ChimeraX commands (.cxc) that place a marker at each C-alpha (Angstrom):
marker #1 position -3.70,13.80,-5.51 radius 0.5
marker #1 position -4.96,10.56,-5.83 radius 0.5
marker #1 position -4.83,7.34,-3.95 radius 0.5
marker #1 position -5.49,4.11,-4.54 radius 0.5
marker #1 position -6.96,1.46,-1.59 radius 0.5
marker #1 position -5.83,-2.58,-2.43 radius 0.5
marker #1 position -8.83,-4.10,-1.92 radius 0.5
marker #1 position -8.79,-7.47,-3.69 radius 0.5
marker #1 position -7.50,-9.79,-1.56 radius 0.5
marker #1 position -9.98,-12.86,0.99 radius 0.5
marker #1 position -7.57,-13.56,2.77 radius 0.5
marker #1 position -8.60,-17.61,3.51 radius 0.5
marker #1 position -7.35,-17.54,6.96 radius 0.5
marker #1 position -10.30,-15.29,7.06 radius 0.5
marker #1 position -12.88,-17.40,5.08 radius 0.5
marker #1 position -15.14,-18.37,7.68 radius 0.5
marker #1 position -16.08,-13.84,7.43 radius 0.5
marker #1 position -14.87,-13.74,3.75 radius 0.5
marker #1 position -17.13,-16.05,2.09 radius 0.5
marker #1 position -19.62,-13.85,1.99 radius 0.5
marker #1 position -17.94,-10.31,2.00 radius 0.5
marker #1 position -14.89,-8.83,0.63 radius 0.5
marker #1 position -12.52,-8.06,4.00 radius 0.5
marker #1 position -12.25,-4.55,2.93 radius 0.5
marker #1 position -15.65,-4.78,4.35 radius 0.5
marker #1 position -15.35,-6.56,8.15 radius 0.5
marker #1 position -16.05,-4.76,10.79 radius 0.5
marker #1 position -13.66,-3.62,13.57 radius 0.5
marker #1 position -14.25,-1.20,15.91 radius 0.5
marker #1 position -18.15,-0.56,14.60 radius 0.5
marker #1 position -16.72,0.26,10.91 radius 0.5
marker #1 position -15.41,-1.78,7.69 radius 0.5
marker #1 position -11.98,-1.66,7.49 radius 0.5
marker #1 position -12.02,0.14,4.85 radius 0.5
marker #1 position -14.37,2.85,5.17 radius 0.5
marker #1 position -11.35,4.11,8.20 radius 0.5
marker #1 position -9.02,4.44,4.82 radius 0.5
marker #1 position -12.08,6.86,2.86 radius 0.5
marker #1 position -12.37,8.03,6.09 radius 0.5
marker #1 position -9.24,9.23,6.96 radius 0.5
marker #1 position -8.72,10.20,2.91 radius 0.5
marker #1 position -11.39,12.48,3.14 radius 0.5
marker #1 position -9.55,14.55,6.26 radius 0.5
marker #1 position -6.43,14.26,4.71 radius 0.5
marker #1 position -8.55,15.89,1.65 radius 0.5
marker #1 position -7.50,13.62,-1.15 radius 0.5
marker #1 position -11.09,12.67,-2.09 radius 0.5
marker #1 position -10.06,11.09,-5.68 radius 0.5
marker #1 position -9.96,7.38,-4.82 radius 0.5
marker #1 position -9.70,4.69,-7.44 radius 0.5
marker #1 position -10.14,1.18,-5.48 radius 0.5
marker #1 position -9.28,-2.95,-7.36 radius 0.5
marker #1 position -11.26,-4.99,-6.62 radius 0.5
marker #1 position -12.04,-8.78,-7.05 radius 0.5
marker #1 position -13.32,-10.97,-4.47 radius 0.5
marker #1 position -17.59,-10.25,-4.19 radius 0.5
marker #1 position -16.69,-7.37,-5.68 radius 0.5
marker #1 position -20.17,-6.67,-6.74 radius 0.5
marker #1 position -21.14,-7.03,-2.83 radius 0.5
marker #1 position -18.22,-4.17,-2.14 radius 0.5
marker #1 position -18.92,-1.85,-5.04 radius 0.5
marker #1 position -22.70,-1.69,-4.23 radius 0.5
marker #1 position -21.85,-0.84,-0.59 radius 0.5
marker #1 position -19.46,1.83,-1.48 radius 0.5
marker #1 position -21.05,2.94,-4.62 radius 0.5
marker #1 position -19.54,6.14,-5.94 radius 0.5
marker #1 position -18.16,7.51,-2.30 radius 0.5
marker #1 position -20.79,10.61,-1.90 radius 0.5
marker #1 position -21.25,9.12,0.99 radius 0.5
marker #1 position -18.37,9.77,2.69 radius 0.5
marker #1 position -17.04,13.15,0.38 radius 0.5
marker #1 position -15.05,11.03,-2.23 radius 0.5
marker #1 position -14.95,10.10,-5.25 radius 0.5
marker #1 position -14.53,6.45,-5.89 radius 0.5
marker #1 position -13.85,5.43,-9.14 radius 0.5
marker #1 position -13.06,1.20,-9.28 radius 0.5
marker #1 position -10.43,-1.19,-11.65 radius 0.5
marker #1 position -11.79,-4.70,-11.33 radius 0.5
marker #1 position -9.69,-7.05,-11.73 radius 0.5
marker #1 position -11.06,-10.11,-13.94 radius 0.5
marker #1 position -8.39,-12.31,-12.38 radius 0.5
marker #1 position -5.65,-11.15,-9.35 radius 0.5
marker #1 position -2.73,-9.74,-10.63 radius 0.5
marker #1 position -0.89,-9.29,-7.43 radius 0.5
marker #1 position -0.82,-5.36,-5.37 radius 0.5
marker #1 position 2.15,-4.84,-8.57 radius 0.5
marker #1 position 0.00,-5.80,-11.15 radius 0.5
marker #1 position -3.68,-4.12,-9.64 radius 0.5
marker #1 position -1.93,-0.72,-9.57 radius 0.5
marker #1 position -0.05,-1.21,-12.67 radius 0.5
marker #1 position -3.97,-1.81,-14.34 radius 0.5
marker #1 position -4.83,1.04,-12.89 radius 0.5
marker #1 position -2.56,3.42,-14.02 radius 0.5
marker #1 position -5.40,4.96,-16.08 radius 0.5
marker #1 position -7.34,5.90,-13.59 radius 0.5
marker #1 position -4.36,7.01,-11.72 radius 0.5
marker #1 position -3.03,8.92,-13.90 radius 0.5
marker #1 position 0.79,9.04,-15.24 radius 0.5
marker #1 position 1.80,12.32,-13.90 radius 0.5
marker #1 position 1.62,12.90,-10.93 radius 0.5
marker #1 position 2.59,10.85,-7.28 radius 0.5
marker #1 position -0.56,8.96,-5.89 radius 0.5
marker #1 position -1.43,7.51,-2.52 radius 0.5
marker #1 position -1.29,3.86,-1.79 radius 0.5
marker #1 position -2.72,1.84,1.25 radius 0.5
marker #1 position -4.05,-1.26,1.45 radius 0.5
marker #1 position -6.96,-2.38,3.16 radius 0.5
marker #1 position -6.58,-4.78,5.51 radius 0.5
marker #1 position -4.27,-2.89,8.21 radius 0.5
marker #1 position -6.32,-0.37,10.36 radius 0.5
marker #1 position -4.13,2.63,11.02 radius 0.5
marker #1 position -4.08,6.13,11.89 radius 0.5
marker #1 position -0.34,6.80,10.43 radius 0.5
marker #1 position -1.11,10.85,9.09 radius 0.5
marker #1 position -1.65,10.37,5.62 radius 0.5
marker #1 position -1.67,14.07,5.52 radius 0.5
marker #1 position 1.66,14.30,6.29 radius 0.5
marker #1 position 3.07,11.42,4.00 radius 0.5
marker #1 position 0.37,13.13,0.77 radius 0.5
marker #1 position 2.47,16.73,1.66 radius 0.5
marker #1 position 6.22,15.36,1.04 radius 0.5
marker #1 position 7.76,16.02,-1.93 radius 0.5
marker #1 position 9.86,13.63,-3.88 radius 0.5
marker #1 position 12.83,14.84,-5.52 radius 0.5
marker #1 position 13.34,14.02,-9.83 radius 0.5
marker #1 position 15.38,11.54,-9.34 radius 0.5
marker #1 position 13.26,9.94,-6.59 radius 0.5
marker #1 position 10.53,7.34,-6.96 radius 0.5
marker #1 position 9.16,7.91,-4.59 radius 0.5
marker #1 position 8.48,7.38,0.23 radius 0.5
marker #1 position 7.38,4.30,1.16 radius 0.5
marker #1 position 6.55,2.91,4.76 radius 0.5
marker #1 position 8.32,0.11,6.61 radius 0.5
marker #1 position 7.52,-2.00,9.71 radius 0.5
marker #1 position 9.76,-3.65,12.51 radius 0.5
marker #1 position 9.62,-7.80,11.13 radius 0.5
marker #1 position 6.16,-9.67,12.09 radius 0.5
marker #1 position 6.40,-12.86,14.17 radius 0.5
marker #1 position 4.88,-14.61,10.52 radius 0.5
marker #1 position 7.72,-12.60,7.69 radius 0.5
marker #1 position 10.58,-12.30,10.11 radius 0.5
marker #1 position 12.87,-11.85,7.04 radius 0.5
marker #1 position 11.61,-9.03,5.75 radius 0.5
marker #1 position 11.83,-7.24,2.84 radius 0.5
marker #1 position 14.76,-4.42,3.13 radius 0.5
marker #1 position 17.42,-3.04,4.25 radius 0.5
marker #1 position 17.77,0.89,5.83 radius 0.5
marker #1 position 21.28,2.73,5.23 radius 0.5
marker #1 position 20.37,6.05,6.56 radius 0.5
marker #1 position 16.82,6.54,4.95 radius 0.5
marker #1 position 17.37,4.56,1.94 radius 0.5
marker #1 position 15.59,1.28,1.57 radius 0.5
marker #1 position 18.18,-1.25,0.82 radius 0.5
marker #1 position 18.22,-5.31,-0.84 radius 0.5
marker #1 position 18.00,-7.21,2.83 radius 0.5
marker #1 position 21.20,-8.62,3.33 radius 0.5
marker #1 position 22.90,-11.32,6.04 radius 0.5
marker #1 position 24.70,-8.47,7.77 radius 0.5
marker #1 position 21.75,-5.21,7.97 radius 0.5
marker #1 position 18.77,-5.35,10.01 radius 0.5
marker #1 position 15.79,-5.80,7.69 radius 0.5
marker #1 position 12.02,-4.31,7.62 radius 0.5
marker #1 position 8.98,-4.84,6.47 radius 0.5
marker #1 position 6.77,-2.76,3.96 radius 0.5
marker #1 position 4.19,-1.90,5.21 radius 0.5
marker #1 position 1.16,-1.61,2.10 radius 0.5
marker #1 position 1.38,2.37,2.96 radius 0.5
marker #1 position 3.43,4.54,0.07 radius 0.5
marker #1 position 3.38,7.77,-2.16 radius 0.5
marker #1 position 4.84,6.65,-4.90 radius 0.5
marker #1 position 5.04,7.98,-9.31 radius 0.5
marker #1 position 3.46,5.96,-11.42 radius 0.5
marker #1 position 7.02,6.15,-13.25 radius 0.5
marker #1 position 7.95,3.09,-10.71 radius 0.5
marker #1 position 5.93,0.81,-13.35 radius 0.5
marker #1 position 7.61,2.18,-16.21 radius 0.5
marker #1 position 10.09,-0.73,-16.98 radius 0.5
marker #1 position 7.24,-3.76,-15.77 radius 0.5
marker #1 position 6.42,-5.62,-18.97 radius 0.5
marker #1 position 4.64,-8.43,-16.80 radius 0.5
marker #1 position 1.19,-7.90,-15.76 radius 0.5
marker #1 position 1.04,-9.85,-12.41 radius 0.5
marker #1 position 3.36,-9.17,-10.24 radius 0.5
marker #1 position 3.72,-7.94,-6.19 radius 0.5
marker #1 position 4.42,-4.78,-5.86 radius 0.5
marker #1 position 7.85,-5.30,-4.55 radius 0.5
marker #1 position 8.46,-6.24,-8.46 radius 0.5
marker #1 position 9.32,-2.50,-9.01 radius 0.5
marker #1 position 10.48,-1.63,-5.96 radius 0.5
marker #1 position 13.73,-4.75,-5.70 radius 0.5
marker #1 position 14.10,-3.20,-9.44 radius 0.5
marker #1 position 14.17,0.00,-9.05 radius 0.5
marker #1 position 16.54,-0.76,-5.89 radius 0.5
marker #1 position 18.88,-2.63,-7.65 radius 0.5
marker #1 position 18.66,-2.51,-11.57 radius 0.5
marker #1 position 22.66,-1.82,-12.23 radius 0.5
marker #1 position 21.53,0.55,-15.48 radius 0.5
marker #1 position 19.22,2.51,-13.79 radius 0.5
marker #1 position 21.17,2.86,-10.71 radius 0.5
marker #1 position 21.98,6.51,-10.06 radius 0.5
marker #1 position 18.05,7.58,-10.69 radius 0.5
marker #1 position 16.85,4.30,-8.66 radius 0.5
marker #1 position 19.65,2.55,-6.57 radius 0.5
marker #1 position 18.32,5.48,-3.77 radius 0.5
marker #1 position 14.78,6.12,-5.22 radius 0.5
marker #1 position 12.14,4.51,-2.41 radius 0.5
marker #1 position 12.85,6.63,0.77 radius 0.5
marker #1 position 11.56,4.62,4.15 radius 0.5
marker #1 position 9.24,7.53,5.50 radius 0.5
marker #1 position 8.96,5.78,8.91 radius 0.5
marker #1 position 10.16,2.54,11.31 radius 0.5
marker #1 position 9.06,1.73,14.30 radius 0.5
marker #1 position 11.77,2.19,17.60 radius 0.5
marker #1 position 10.14,-0.17,19.26 radius 0.5
marker #1 position 10.59,-3.83,18.71 radius 0.5
marker #1 position 10.09,-5.38,21.98 radius 0.5
marker #1 position 6.63,-6.67,20.54 radius 0.5
marker #1 position 6.39,-9.06,17.56 radius 0.5
marker #1 position 3.19,-10.87,17.52 radius 0.5
marker #1 position 0.96,-11.09,13.76 radius 0.5
marker #1 position -0.73,-8.37,16.11 radius 0.5
marker #1 position 1.03,-4.98,16.63 radius 0.5
marker #1 position 0.73,-1.79,17.17 radius 0.5
marker #1 position 4.11,0.19,15.59 radius 0.5
marker #1 position 4.22,4.06,15.84 radius 0.5
marker #1 position 0.54,3.54,17.49 radius 0.5
marker #1 position -0.27,3.92,13.86 radius 0.5
marker #1 position -0.52,0.50,12.79 radius 0.5
marker #1 position -1.81,-2.67,13.38 radius 0.5
marker #1 position -2.20,-6.12,11.03 radius 0.5
marker #1 position -5.10,-7.63,11.11 radius 0.5
marker link #1:1,2 radius 0.2
marker link #1:2,3 radius 0.2
marker link #1:3,4 radius 0.2
marker link #1:4,5 radius 0.2
marker link #1:5,6 radius 0.2
marker link #1:6,7 radius 0.2
marker link #1:7,8 radius 0.2
marker link #1:8,9 radius 0.2
marker link #1:9,10 radius 0.2
marker link #1:10,11 radius 0.2
marker link #1:11,12 radius 0.2
marker link #1:12,13 radius 0.2
marker link #1:13,14 radius 0.2
marker link #1:14,15 radius 0.2
marker link #1:15,16 radius 0.2
marker link #1:16,17 radius 0.2
marker link #1:17,18 radius 0.2
marker link #1:18,19 radius 0.2
marker link #1:19,20 radius 0.2
marker link #1:20,21 radius 0.2
marker link #1:21,22 radius 0.2
marker link #1:22,23 radius 0.2
marker link #1:23,24 radius 0.2
marker link #1:24,25 radius 0.2
marker link #1:25,26 radius 0.2
marker link #1:26,27 radius 0.2
marker link #1:27,28 radius 0.2
marker link #1:28,29 radius 0.2
marker link #1:29,30 radius 0.2
marker link #1:30,31 radius 0.2
marker link #1:31,32 radius 0.2
marker link #1:32,33 radius 0.2
marker link #1:33,34 radius 0.2
marker link #1:34,35 radius 0.2
marker link #1:35,36 radius 0.2
marker link #1:36,37 radius 0.2
marker link #1:37,38 radius 0.2
marker link #1:38,39 radius 0.2
marker link #1:39,40 radius 0.2
marker link #1:40,41 radius 0.2
marker link #1:41,42 radius 0.2
marker link #1:42,43 radius 0.2
marker link #1:43,44 radius 0.2
marker link #1:44,45 radius 0.2
marker link #1:45,46 radius 0.2
marker link #1:46,47 radius 0.2
marker link #1:47,48 radius 0.2
marker link #1:48,49 radius 0.2
marker link #1:49,50 radius 0.2
marker link #1:50,51 radius 0.2
marker link #1:51,52 radius 0.2
marker link #1:52,53 radius 0.2
marker link #1:53,54 radius 0.2
marker link #1:54,55 radius 0.2
marker link #1:55,56 radius 0.2
marker link #1:56,57 radius 0.2
marker link #1:57,58 radius 0.2
marker link #1:58,59 radius 0.2
marker link #1:59,60 radius 0.2
marker link #1:60,61 radius 0.2
marker link #1:61,62 radius 0.2
marker link #1:62,63 radius 0.2
marker link #1:63,64 radius 0.2
marker link #1:64,65 radius 0.2
marker link #1:65,66 radius 0.2
marker link #1:66,67 radius 0.2
marker link #1:67,68 radius 0.2
marker link #1:68,69 radius 0.2
marker link #1:69,70 radius 0.2
marker link #1:70,71 radius 0.2
marker link #1:71,72 radius 0.2
marker link #1:72,73 radius 0.2
marker link #1:73,74 radius 0.2
marker link #1:74,75 radius 0.2
marker link #1:75,76 radius 0.2
marker link #1:76,77 radius 0.2
marker link #1:77,78 radius 0.2
marker link #1:78,79 radius 0.2
marker link #1:79,80 radius 0.2
marker link #1:80,81 radius 0.2
marker link #1:81,82 radius 0.2
marker link #1:82,83 radius 0.2
marker link #1:83,84 radius 0.2
marker link #1:84,85 radius 0.2
marker link #1:85,86 radius 0.2
marker link #1:86,87 radius 0.2
marker link #1:87,88 radius 0.2
marker link #1:88,89 radius 0.2
marker link #1:89,90 radius 0.2
marker link #1:90,91 radius 0.2
marker link #1:91,92 radius 0.2
marker link #1:92,93 radius 0.2
marker link #1:93,94 radius 0.2
marker link #1:94,95 radius 0.2
marker link #1:95,96 radius 0.2
marker link #1:96,97 radius 0.2
marker link #1:97,98 radius 0.2
marker link #1:98,99 radius 0.2
marker link #1:99,100 radius 0.2
marker link #1:100,101 radius 0.2
marker link #1:101,102 radius 0.2
marker link #1:102,103 radius 0.2
marker link #1:103,104 radius 0.2
marker link #1:104,105 radius 0.2
marker link #1:105,106 radius 0.2
marker link #1:106,107 radius 0.2
marker link #1:107,108 radius 0.2
marker link #1:108,109 radius 0.2
marker link #1:109,110 radius 0.2
marker link #1:110,111 radius 0.2
marker link #1:111,112 radius 0.2
marker link #1:112,113 radius 0.2
marker link #1:113,114 radius 0.2
marker link #1:114,115 radius 0.2
marker link #1:115,116 radius 0.2
marker link #1:116,117 radius 0.2
marker link #1:117,118 radius 0.2
marker link #1:118,119 radius 0.2
marker link #1:119,120 radius 0.2
marker link #1:120,121 radius 0.2
marker link #1:121,122 radius 0.2
marker link #1:122,123 radius 0.2
marker link #1:123,124 radius 0.2
marker link #1:124,125 radius 0.2
marker link #1:125,126 radius 0.2
marker link #1:126,127 radius 0.2
marker link #1:127,128 radius 0.2
marker link #1:128,129 radius 0.2
marker link #1:129,130 radius 0.2
marker link #1:130,131 radius 0.2
marker link #1:131,132 radius 0.2
marker link #1:132,133 radius 0.2
marker link #1:133,134 radius 0.2
marker link #1:134,135 radius 0.2
marker link #1:135,136 radius 0.2
marker link #1:136,137 radius 0.2
marker link #1:137,138 radius 0.2
marker link #1:138,139 radius 0.2
marker link #1:139,140 radius 0.2
marker link #1:140,141 radius 0.2
marker link #1:141,142 radius 0.2
marker link #1:142,143 radius 0.2
marker link #1:143,144 radius 0.2
marker link #1:144,145 radius 0.2
marker link #1:145,146 radius 0.2
marker link #1:146,147 radius 0.2
marker link #1:147,148 radius 0.2
marker link #1:148,149 radius 0.2
marker link #1:149,150 radius 0.2
marker link #1:150,151 radius 0.2
marker link #1:151,152 radius 0.2
marker link #1:152,153 radius 0.2
marker link #1:153,154 radius 0.2
marker link #1:154,155 radius 0.2
marker link #1:155,156 radius 0.2
marker link #1:156,157 radius 0.2
marker link #1:157,158 radius 0.2
marker link #1:158,159 radius 0.2
marker link #1:159,160 radius 0.2
marker link #1:160,161 radius 0.2
marker link #1:161,162 radius 0.2
marker link #1:162,163 radius 0.2
marker link #1:163,164 radius 0.2
marker link #1:164,165 radius 0.2
marker link #1:165,166 radius 0.2
marker link #1:166,167 radius 0.2
marker link #1:167,168 radius 0.2
marker link #1:168,169 radius 0.2
marker link #1:169,170 radius 0.2
marker link #1:170,171 radius 0.2
marker link #1:171,172 radius 0.2
marker link #1:172,173 radius 0.2
marker link #1:173,174 radius 0.2
marker link #1:174,175 radius 0.2
marker link #1:175,176 radius 0.2
marker link #1:176,177 radius 0.2
marker link #1:177,178 radius 0.2
marker link #1:178,179 radius 0.2
marker link #1:179,180 radius 0.2
marker link #1:180,181 radius 0.2
marker link #1:181,182 radius 0.2
marker link #1:182,183 radius 0.2
marker link #1:183,184 radius 0.2
marker link #1:184,185 radius 0.2
marker link #1:185,186 radius 0.2
marker link #1:186,187 radius 0.2
marker link #1:187,188 radius 0.2
marker link #1:188,189 radius 0.2
marker link #1:189,190 radius 0.2
marker link #1:190,191 radius 0.2
marker link #1:191,192 radius 0.2
marker link #1:192,193 radius 0.2
marker link #1:193,194 radius 0.2
marker link #1:194,195 radius 0.2
marker link #1:195,196 radius 0.2
marker link #1:196,197 radius 0.2
marker link #1:197,198 radius 0.2
marker link #1:198,199 radius 0.2
marker link #1:199,200 radius 0.2
marker link #1:200,201 radius 0.2
marker link #1:201,202 radius 0.2
marker link #1:202,203 radius 0.2
marker link #1:203,204 radius 0.2
marker link #1:204,205 radius 0.2
marker link #1:205,206 radius 0.2
marker link #1:206,207 radius 0.2
marker link #1:207,208 radius 0.2
marker link #1:208,209 radius 0.2
marker link #1:209,210 radius 0.2
marker link #1:210,211 radius 0.2
marker link #1:211,212 radius 0.2
marker link #1:212,213 radius 0.2
marker link #1:213,214 radius 0.2
marker link #1:214,215 radius 0.2
marker link #1:215,216 radius 0.2
marker link #1:216,217 radius 0.2
marker link #1:217,218 radius 0.2
marker link #1:218,219 radius 0.2
marker link #1:219,220 radius 0.2
marker link #1:220,221 radius 0.2
marker link #1:221,222 radius 0.2
marker link #1:222,223 radius 0.2
marker link #1:223,224 radius 0.2
marker link #1:224,225 radius 0.2
marker link #1:225,226 radius 0.2
marker link #1:226,227 radius 0.2
marker link #1:227,228 radius 0.2
marker link #1:228,229 radius 0.2
marker link #1:229,230 radius 0.2
marker link #1:230,231 radius 0.2
view
């Protein structure tokens, strides 16, 4: 299995730090953000990694090189313009492959979420993947999706909403009906859930794997499932 790490962002609210280094190289507890993920993926025996990059990409590539220092093989998908989370994945599909599911994680979170367990999940033929959701953060109180049993639904005023945690196991076919080149990952998610022509296949195609059971701490920096911290 391959994994993709999203690593293009600068994050303007951290511009004093990211004027000179890309955000994935910001140090958290003595280690760059992205290294926490690379080491976790290596422990899960996921060693073929694709990293998309844009802001100060040469700095990131010079630091990580080919990944051998961490026991992985890194391939880069460099963007000349920012393509968004979804567009960046679509551009990287030739590196990820078009047949097998891949693990997706953003490099601007820290987490001890069990990536090895997620990677072992089977995706039924008629479904498109597993995503991890959390309770909404204060700066994204409206959330991204609703939840019906274990299935993602479009959010609704009558249904509790959750936020996509930027961790997923998805099939490349999620992107097969997207013609745009610049778009967020929520576009294919929404299309998969909503598009009537594909309702039987897609309406229950994206499965929520985990949501927080503790809604008592909604801060900009919160711990979810003892596993996720948003930076």
